[in-house]
N, C-alpha and C positions, 0 to 999 in steps of 0.2 A: 727557292726550292732546296738549295744546298743547305741552308740553315735548318730547315725542317728535318731533313734527313740526318744531319749531325746531332740535332737535339734528340731525335728518336733513338739514335744509336747510343747517345750518352745515357738516356734514361733506362734503356734496356740493359746496358752494361752495369749500371749502378744497382739495378734490381737483382741481377744475377750475382753480383759480388756480395750484396747483403744477404741473399739467401744462402750462398755458399759459406759465408762466415758463420751463420747460425748453424749450418750443418756441421761445420768444423767443431763448434762448441759442444754439440750433442755427441759427436763422434769421440771427442776428447774425453768427455765424461764417461761414456760407455767403455772406452778403452781403459781408463783409469780404474773403473769399477771391476773390469775383468781381471786386470793384473793384480789388483788388490786381493781379489778372491784367490788367485793363484798363489800369491805370497802367503796368505793366511792359511791356505790349504797345506802348503809345505810346512809351516810352523806347527799346525795341528797334527800333521802326519808324523813328524819327528817326535812330538809329544806322545802320540799314541804308541809308536814303536818303543819308546823308552818305558812307557807304562806296561806294555805287553811283556817286555823281557824282565819285568819286575826289578828295575834298576832303582832300588830304594835309596841308594846313595845319591842318585840324580833327581830326587823328588823336587828339590829346589829349582833345578834346571827346567823340569817339566812344568812346574807352576809358572815360572818366569816366561817360558815360551808361550804358554796359554795367555798370560797377561799381556804380552807384547802383541799377540795376534788380535786379542780383543781391543786393545788400544788403537791398533791400526784401523780396525773396522769402525770404531767410535769416531775417529778423526774424520773419516770419509763421510759418515752419516752427519756429523756436526756441521761440516761444510755445506752439505745439501740442505740441512735444516735451516741454516742461516740464510741461504738463498731464498727459502720460502718465507722466513719470518721478517726479513729486512724491510719489506714493504708494508708490513702489518702495523697496527697501533703499538704503543709502548708496552702495554700489558703483555703482549705476545713476546716481545724482546726480553722482558723481565722473566717470564716463564722459561724462555729458552736458556737464559743465563743460570737460573736456579737449577734447572734440570741438568745442564752441562756440568755445573759444579758438583752436584750429587754423584753423577756418573764418574767424574774424574776422581772424587774421593773414594768411590767404590772400587776403582781400579788401583789406586795408589796405596790405600790403607792396607789391604791384604798383602800387597807386595812387600810393604815395610815390616809386616809381622812374620814374614818367612824366616 
């Protein structure tokens, strides 16, 4: 009887630990997403304020802040997209890499032209 009770306790504790670890992963992702939005909001708010006061001398700073905010969002989305694609066939992974390279070029090239 003692072995049955201990095995039941072990299995229930392992179930609870695996479910709590999956909840931690989701909570971590939600938390990261929230704070990313907060950080990007701050960058866009500064950019909007500088634009509103017509700081033409700071036009480069405004564009750089917007580029940084966009890059942060792209990084988070790229990580989530890879989690979706990694279990798919190779064609999905190739499409992911091509799209990511085009997005990165779309962010970097305009920043270099400033």
